[in-house]
C-alpha positions as MATLAB code, in Angstrom:
seq = 'MMEYKGYAGSVHYNDEDGILYGKVEYIRDLVSYEGQDAKSIRHAFEEAVDDYLDLHKKRETEPEQPFKGSFRGINRRGKEE';
ca = [
      24.503   26.859  -50.592;
      21.075   28.477  -50.857;
      17.724   26.731  -50.435;
      14.323   27.602  -51.888;
      11.197   25.450  -52.309;
      13.230   22.321  -51.563;
      15.911   23.091  -54.154;
      19.560   23.829  -53.369;
      21.611   26.329  -55.296;
      25.356   26.802  -55.503;
      27.181   30.133  -55.587;
      30.538   30.679  -57.281;
      32.521   33.808  -58.088;
      34.183   34.588  -61.413;
      36.926   37.103  -60.662;
      37.612   37.828  -64.332;
      34.019   38.912  -65.016;
      33.245   40.070  -61.489;
      30.014   38.074  -61.270;
      28.443   35.517  -58.978;
      26.917   32.499  -60.687;
      25.449   29.162  -59.761;
      23.125   26.323  -60.632;
      20.406   24.298  -59.005;
      22.131   21.262  -57.523;
      21.081   17.614  -57.208;
      18.892   17.523  -60.324;
      19.856   16.432  -63.841;
      18.260   19.441  -65.565;
      20.544   22.448  -65.947;
      19.071   25.481  -64.192;
      21.610   28.283  -63.858;
      21.602   31.917  -62.729;
      23.928   34.838  -62.066;
      24.063   38.094  -60.167;
      26.299   40.981  -59.148;
      25.948   40.713  -55.353;
      24.404   38.575  -52.614;
      20.946   40.092  -52.983;
      20.831   39.761  -56.766;
      22.180   36.176  -56.823;
      19.542   35.165  -54.270;
      16.808   36.798  -56.351;
      18.119   35.168  -59.550;
      18.192   31.734  -57.858;
      14.598   32.047  -56.633;
      13.471   33.313  -60.025;
      15.243   30.392  -61.763;
      13.526   27.842  -59.495;
      10.132   29.498  -60.041;
      10.701   29.541  -63.831;
      11.726   25.873  -63.753;
       8.578   24.907  -61.844;
       6.356   27.089  -64.077;
       7.821   25.519  -67.223;
       6.972   22.021  -65.990;
       3.503   23.130  -64.955;
       2.844   24.542  -68.445;
       4.154   21.350  -70.051;
       2.136   19.249  -67.604;
       5.270   17.329  -66.649;
       6.825   16.607  -63.279;
       9.890   18.648  -62.351;
      12.833   16.726  -60.983;
      13.001   16.638  -57.220;
      16.379   17.073  -55.570;
      17.982   13.931  -54.189;
      16.969   13.408  -50.595;
      17.610   10.639  -48.128;
      20.617    8.586  -47.334;
      22.928    6.535  -49.463;
      23.941    3.139  -48.292;
      27.070    1.723  -49.820;
      29.541   -1.079  -49.558;
      32.685   -0.476  -47.538;
      36.167   -1.639  -48.557;
      35.646   -4.992  -46.854;
      32.586   -5.697  -48.969;
      30.123   -5.185  -46.136;
      27.059   -2.988  -46.353;
      27.323    0.261  -44.405;
];
């Protein structure tokens, strides 16, 4: 997982095409990127995040913020964790 400006990005490898690819995680918008090696995938991820933020700035809208914090749930016995 990579991090940049508070956003997390995944990295996966496609053996058939010989490329690395990923997407910004923990937001509903789809922001994806790809590269040939570690340096290029990192650059593509940072560029994708910057483009995403620039797009929202131009539209005067708020970009989604990644999920942060803790999740409290109910355990199997019906009690709050």
